N, C-alpha and C positions, 0 to 999 in steps of 0.2 A: 647309637644303635636303637632302632625302634623296639617298643615293648613287645610287639607281635613276633619279631624275629628272635628276641631273647627268650620268649615263651617257647618258640619252636626248638631252639637249641636245648632248653631245659628238658622238654619232654623227650627229645632225641637222646639225651644222656640217660633218662630213665629206661628207655627201651634197651640201650646198650648195657646198662647195669643189670637189668633183669636177665638178659641173655648170658652175660658173663657169669652171673651167680649160678644159673641153672647148669651151665657147662662145667663150672668148677666142681660141682658135686659129681656130675657124670664122669669126669675125667679120673676121679679117685675111687670109683666103685670097686675096682679090683683090689686096691690097697686096703680099703675098709673091710672087704670080704676076708682078706688074708689076716688082718689084724684081729678081727673078731672070730676067726675060725668058723665062718658061716658056710653051711652047705648051700647048694644052688636053690633048693626048695625054700630054705629060710630067707635067703636073700630075695627070692621072688615074692614072698609074703610081705617083706618090708617095702619092696618096690610097689606092691599093690596098695599099701597104705599111702604111699606118695600120691598115687592116682586118686585114691579115695578122698584124701584131703583136698586135692585140687577140685574135684567135683563139688564137694561140700561148700567150698569157699565162694562159689560163683553167685548164688542168690544173695549171700551176705554182702559181697563186694558191691553188687549193684545197689543195694539199699543204703550202704554206708556212703557210697559216692554221691547218691542222690541227696542224702541228708547233710553231709559235711563238705561236699565238693570233691571232685576227683583229684585235684592237686594235693589237698591235705591228706587224703587217703593214700595216694601214691607215695608221698613222702614217708608217712608212718609205716607203710607196708615194706618199703625198701629197708628201713632200719630193722624191722622185724625179720626180714629175709636174711640179713646178715647174721642176726642172732640165731636164727634157725640153722644156718650153715654151721655156726660154731657148735651148737648142740649136737648136730649130726657128726661132726668131726670128733667130738669128745664122748660119744656113746661108748659104753663099756660092754654092752651085751645086746642080744637080739631085741629085747623088749625096749630098751632105751633107744635103739636105732629106729625101731618101728614107730614109736611115738614121735621122735624128732623128725622123721621123714614125713609123717602125716602133717606135722606143723609146717615143714618146709614146702610141701605141696600146696597147703592152704595159702601160705603167704605169697608164693610165686604166682599162683593162678589168680588170687584176689588182686594182686598188683597188676597182673595182665589186664584185667577188666578196667581197673581204675586208670591205668596209663593210656589205654585205648580211648576211654572217655575223655581224658585230658587232650589226647591227640586230636580227637574230633573237634573239641572246643577251639584248639589252636588253628585247625584247618578252616574253621568258619571265620575266625578273625582275619586270617590271611586271604581268604576267598580264593584258595588254590589247593589242589590235592597234594597232601604230604604223607598220607597213611602208608603208602607202599614203601617210601623211603624210610619211614620210621620202623617198619617191619624188617627192612634190609639192615638197619642198624642193630636190631635185635640179633640177626644172624651174624653180623660182624662181632658183636659182643660175645656171642657163643663161640666163635672161632678163637677170639682172643682169650676167653676163659679156658677153653680146652687146651690151647697152646701153653698158657701159663701153668695149668694143671699138669700137663705132660712134663714141663720143666721141673716143677716141684717134685714130681715122682722120680724123675731121672736123678736128681741130686739128693734123693732120699729124705726130703722134708716130710714130716708126719702130716697127715690130713688135718689134725687138730691145729697145727701151726699154720699150715697153708690157708685154712679157712678163716683164721684170725686176720691174716693179711688181706684176704678178700673182703671180710667184713669192714675192716678199716677203710678200704677203698670205697666201699658202698656208702659208708657214712659221709666221707668227703663229698662224693657225688650228690648225695641227698641234700646236704647242707648248701652246696653251691647252687643247685637247681631250684631249691625250695622258693626262694624269694622272687623268682621270675615266672613261676607257673601261674596259670590263670586262676583267679580267686573265684570262690563259689558265687558271689554276687554277680560278677561279670558273666560267668557261665550260665546262670539262670536267666539273666537278661537276654542273652543270645537265644536261648531256647524259647523263651516266651515270645520274643519278637518274630522268630521264624515260624513258631506255631501259629501266631496270628496272621502271618503273611502267607501261610500255606493255603492252597486252594481248598474250597469248601468240601470237596469230595474226600480229600485226604484227611482233613482235621475232623470231619463230621461222621465219617463212615468207619466205625470201629471194626466192623466185620471185615471190610476190605483191608484195613491195616493189619488185623490179626492174621488174615490169610497170607498177606505178603510176608510177614515176619516168620510165619510157619514154613513158608517156602524156603526162605533163606536159612532157617534152622536145618531143614533137610539138606540143602546144598552144603552147609558147613559140616554136617554129620558125614555125608558121603565123601566130601572133599578131604577132610582130615583123615578119614579112614584110608583114602588113597595115599596120602602123604606118609602115614604110619606104615603102610604096606611096603612102600619103596624103602623106607628106613630099615625095616625088618627083613625084607626078602631079596633086596637087590644083590647082596653079596652071595646069598645062598643060591640064587638063580644062576649067577655067573659061575660059581664054583661047582655046584652039584649038577645042574642041567647042562651047562656048556663046558664043564670039565676044565676050567681055567685054574691057574695057580692061586694060592691064597692072596698073594700080593695084588694080583690083577683083580681078583674078585672084590677086594676092599675098595678098589677105585670106583666101583659103581655108586656107592652112597656118597663118596667124596665129590664125584662129578655132579651128582644130583644136588648136593648141598651148595656147592659153589655157584651152580646155575640159578638156584633159588635166590641166593644173596644178590648176584649180579642182576638178575631180572627184576628184582624189587627196586633197585635204584633207577631203572628205566620205567618202572610201572606207572608212575604218576604222569609222565609225559605220554605214554601210550593211552592212558585213560582219557586225556584231553583229545588225542587224535581220533580214537575209535569209539570212545564211550565205555562206561563200566560194564554194562550188560553184554555188549558185543565182545569185549575182551574176555569176559568170563566164559562166554559160549565158545569163542574161537580156541581158547586155551584148553577147554575140556575136550573139544573135538580133536585138537592136535594130540592130546594124550592118548585118546582111544586109538587113533590111527597109528601113532608111533609104536605103541605097545603091541598092537596086532602085528605090525610089520616085524618087530623084534622076535615075536614068538614064531612067526612063519619062517623067517630066514635063518634063525639060530646061529648068528655070527657074533662072537665075543666083542669085536670092535664095533660092529653095528649096534650091539646092545649098549655098549658104553656111551656111544653117541646118543642113543635113544634116551638114556637116563638124563643126559644133559638137556635134551629137548623137553622131556617130561618135567624137569625142574623149572624150565621157562614157562611151561604150560600151567603149572600149579602155583607159581610164585605169587601171583596177584590175587589168588582166590580169597584168602583171609582179609587182606586190606580192602578188597572190593566189597565183600559181604559186610564187614564192620562199618565201612563208610556208608553203604546203602541203607543198612538198618538204622543207623543214627539219623539219616535224613527222613526215613519213614516214620520214626518215633521221635519227633523233635523235642517233645516235652518230657520224655522219659528215656533218655539215651542210655544211661548206665544200666538200668534194669533190662532193657532190650538187648544190649550187648551181652549182658550176663546170660540171658536165655540162649542166644545164638552160640556163645562160647561153650556153654554147657553141652549143647548138642554136638559141637565139634569135638570136645574132649571126650565125650561119651563114645563117639565113633572111634577115636583113637584107642580107647580103653578096651572096647569089645572087639575091635578089629583083629588083633593078634590071635586070640583063640579061634575065631571063625575062619580066618585064613589058614591057620595051622591045621585045622581039620581038613580043609580043602587040599593042602599040600600032602597030608597023610594019605588021602585016598587017591589023588590024581597027579601027584608029583609036584616038584618045586616050581613049575611053570604056572600052576593053577592060580596061586595068589595074584600073579601079574595079569592073568586072563580076567580075573575078577576086577582088577583095577581098571582094565579097559572097559568092562561092562559098567562099572560105577561111574566112569568118566562120561560115558554116553548118557547115563541117567542124570548126571549133573548138567549136561548140555540141554536135556529136555526140560529139567526144572528151571534152568536159567532162561530158556525160551519162554516158558510160561510166566515166570516172574517179570519178564520184560513188559508185560501188560500192567504191572502194578507200580512200577517206578519209571518216570519219564525224566531222564537227566539231560535232555537236549538243552534246556534253558541253562542248566549249570555249565554244560560244556561250552556253550557260546559265551557265557560270562568268563569262564576260565581262559578262553582263548585270547582274552584281552590282556592277560597277565604276561609280562615279559620275563621276569627273572624268578628263579626258585627261591624258596626260603632257606633251605639248607642243602 
């Protein structure tokens, strides 16, 4: 087996492991709340620490990946992520849980930056797009972690024991994948070669580069806010605005998540067919149109189908943004990815309170109306950013590739 293919499988395992670890924690939140006798407000503060740790990690992760190589940093952070899970599972009170969740958020998000940088390096070696499928495997890992967590809860396994099993699984994946990941020296040689081969406008014009990355930061901010809004408000819209039963209302987010995962497996092929920027624009326009139709027709079944389409429309946003930014900032991939991811996670963090205020004053349909407006804004920004990155040459080169890596 070629070394490039082994590296692709290794980084795919890292995405799967990160998704499984995050979902393992999320699946046991009710049990941890019960075991620690936490009120909703206390649990909310602990969860805020999780988000705070995630935001703080991103600049650090970018610098560490640039210094030690994304493969090494991904390996170490996966081990620390397993340790953080064990700490959270063994927390004995609110303060211990809050500190352990801040550490968990730090490790999970820092690993997110490092493994995406490693994915970009592998993609460049293979000379074909794989980022969308890597993000799909994160979703698959999330579904697997959630399913295993539900099983552990059903058979009354304590979170402390459950997280030990998960940590052992993460250690095995880390050790297996470590030897095949791209080394720092190879990573740097790819970056320097591409930076020298880039056209003079891109490599010499820092202002243009900064403008382009700022545009993609804005796209990531609004796009992640849309994704978080669907996660938070799809069930409430179906249940409260459309008066459906609780079981049916819960299907909204499930349908959205499954469409996200399935769409990402096809995303790399769609990028080759229509181009990254076109796919980003068409997906955003689809979201705005579908959500507007949902709000006008007010049909539960149409809304459910709408959440599927919105999942397809949003599924490639993160892989496209990460891949494009890595091409724009060839010599400083990890730090640029950290900046874009920071913007995205910040959008997810401040989105719930802002959308909650909209729901308070205008009803449960208001957050989805804002998602439609934000989708139009992403479409406009993507149209403007189309002037800053020309991937036609890359598409023509990728069309020569016959088989996928993973």
